[in-house]
C-alpha positions in Angstrom: 84.0 -36.0 -9.1 81.5 -36.7 -6.3 81.4 -40.3 -7.4 85.2 -40.5 -7.1 85.0 -39.2 -3.6 82.3 -41.7 -2.7 84.4 -44.6 -4.0 87.3 -43.4 -1.8 85.2 -43.6 1.3 85.2 -46.7 3.4 82.1 -48.8 3.8 80.8 -47.2 7.1 81.2 -43.6 5.8 79.4 -44.6 2.6 76.5 -46.0 4.7 76.4 -42.8 6.7 76.1 -40.7 3.5 73.4 -43.0 2.2 71.5 -42.8 5.5 71.8 -39.0 5.4 70.4 -38.9 1.9 67.6 -41.2 2.9 66.7 -38.9 5.9 66.7 -35.9 3.6 64.4 -37.7 1.2 62.1 -38.7 4.0 61.9 -35.2 5.4 61.2 -33.8 1.9 58.4 -36.4 1.4 57.0 -35.6 4.8 56.8 -31.9 4.0 55.3 -32.5 0.6 52.8 -35.3 1.4 52.1 -35.9 5.1 52.2 -32.4 6.5 49.3 -31.0 4.4 47.1 -34.0 5.5 47.9 -33.3 9.1 47.0 -29.7 8.7 43.7 -30.7 7.1 43.0 -33.0 10.0 43.7 -30.3 12.5 41.5 -27.9 10.7 38.7 -30.5 10.7 39.1 -31.0 14.4 39.0 -27.2 15.0 35.8 -26.9 12.9 34.1 -29.9 14.4 32.5 -28.1 17.4 31.1 -25.4 15.0 29.7 -28.1 12.8 28.1 -29.8 15.8 26.5 -26.5 16.8 25.1 -26.0 13.3 23.7 -29.6 13.3 22.1 -28.9 16.7 20.6 -25.6 15.5 19.2 -27.4 12.4 17.6 -30.1 14.6 16.1 -27.4 16.8 14.7 -25.5 13.8 13.2 -28.8 12.4 11.6 -29.5 15.8 10.2 -26.0 16.0 8.8 -26.3 12.4 7.1 -29.6 13.3 5.6 -27.9 16.4 4.3 -24.9 14.4 2.9 -27.2 11.7 0.9 -29.0 14.4 -0.4 -25.7 15.9 -1.4 -24.6 12.4 -3.2 -27.9 11.7 -5.0 -27.5 15.1 -6.1 -24.0 14.2 -7.3 -25.1 10.8 -9.4 -27.9 12.4 -10.9 -25.3 14.8 -11.7 -23.1 11.9 -13.4 -26.1 10.1 -15.5 -26.8 13.1 -16.6 -23.2 13.7 -16.3 -21.8 10.1 -20.0 -21.1 9.6 -20.1 -19.1 12.8 -17.3 -16.7 12.0 -17.9 -13.4 10.2 -15.3 -11.7 8.1 -14.6 -8.0 9.1 -16.7 -6.9 6.0 -19.5 -9.3 6.8 -19.7 -7.9 10.3 -20.0 -4.3 9.0 -22.8 -5.4 6.6 -24.6 -7.3 9.3 -24.5 -4.5 11.8 -25.7 -2.0 9.1 -28.6 -4.3 8.2 -30.0 -4.5 11.8 -32.1 -1.4 11.4 -33.8 -2.8 8.3 -34.3 -6.2 10.1 -35.9 -4.4 13.1 -38.2 -2.5 10.8 -39.4 -5.8 9.3 -40.9 -6.6 12.7 -42.2 -3.1 13.3 -39.4 -2.3 15.8 -36.9 0.4 15.8 -33.3 0.6 17.0 -32.9 3.6 19.4 -29.2 3.0 20.1 -26.4 0.8 19.0 -23.0 0.5 20.8 -20.1 -1.5 19.4 -17.4 -0.5 21.8 -14.1 -2.3 21.1 -13.2 -2.8 24.8 -15.8 -5.6 24.9 -13.8 -7.6 22.3 -11.4 -10.5 23.1 -9.4 -12.9 21.1 -10.7 -16.5 21.2 -8.5 -18.2 18.6 -4.9 -17.3 17.9 -3.0 -14.3 19.1 -2.9 -10.7 18.1 0.6 -11.2 16.7 -0.7 -13.9 14.2 -1.6 -12.9 10.6 -5.2 -14.1 11.2 -7.1 -14.6 14.5 -10.7 -14.8 15.7 -12.1 -12.1 17.9 -15.3 -12.2 19.9 -17.1 -8.8 19.5 -20.1 -7.6 21.5 -22.6 -5.0 20.4 -25.4 -3.6 22.5 -28.8 -2.7 20.9 -31.6 -0.7 22.4 -34.7 -1.8 20.5 -38.2 -0.3 20.8 -41.3 -2.3 20.0 -44.2 -4.5 21.2 -43.4 -7.7 23.0 -44.4 -10.1 20.2 -42.5 -8.1 17.6 -39.4 -7.9 19.9 -39.5 -11.7 20.3 -39.7 -12.2 16.5 -36.8 -9.8 16.0 -34.6 -11.7 18.6 -35.6 -15.0 16.9 -34.5 -13.6 13.5 -31.2 -12.4 15.0 -30.4 -16.0 16.0 -31.2 -17.4 12.6 -28.7 -15.6 10.4 -26.3 -17.2 8.0 -23.6 -16.8 10.6 -24.0 -17.5 14.3 -25.2 -14.6 16.5 -25.3 -15.1 20.3 -27.7 -13.1 22.5 -25.7 -12.9 25.7 -28.1 -10.6 27.6 -31.6 -9.4 27.2 -33.2 -6.7 29.4 -36.8 -5.6 28.8 -38.5 -2.6 30.5 -41.7 -0.6 30.0 -41.6 2.8 28.4 -43.1 5.4 30.7 -45.0 7.4 28.1 -46.2 4.6 25.8 -48.6 1.9 26.8 -47.6 -1.2 24.7 -44.1 -0.2 23.6 -41.2 -1.8 25.4 -37.5 -1.0 25.4 -35.3 -4.1 25.0 -31.5 -3.9 25.6 -29.9 -6.8 23.8 -26.2 -7.7 23.8 -25.2 -9.8 20.8 -21.9 -11.5 20.4 -20.2 -12.2 17.0 -17.0 -14.1 16.2 -15.0 -12.1 13.6 -12.0 -13.2 11.6 -9.4 -10.5 11.8 -6.7 -10.4 9.2 -3.7 -8.1 9.3 -3.2 -5.9 6.3 0.0 -6.8 4.4 2.5 -4.0 4.3 3.5 -3.0 0.8 7.3 -2.7 0.4 8.3 -0.2 -2.2 
């Protein structure tokens, strides 16, 4: 029936119907094929600034990691250079505990020992680092004869780890003829390691 009506139309009307059908088909194809692609392109354009920011952050993080790796390598090289001079915290305790015995070997005695923490300072790294090197000073008051005191100070400087004598003050004891009192300040480099927190 539709075909009969189409055949009754004149040529210009028929062309108009064909054109209308063609327009309907083009709109349908546009909706089905082209429109989703356009929406995808718009979404990509909207996300492009966010992607650019993510790429910039990734570049910043990479640069930061490169910088931190260099700092870590520098610190490792410093440790290699001064490794023999640095005490561990346990070695420091053992060394300070052995000073009385060392003094007795040279017929001296330690009258007083002061290891106040306010004389310490960080020389490598920072307190926020997992490991850092701290310079620690201890003051000893040693009693003995001059030659024995000199031998004791020499022995202090020939330990397995470096010990610096930063000040020496000798004075006569009032009541004893040959016994001297020697105040010695020694400096040690101590590797401090933060205890890892146990997560339960």
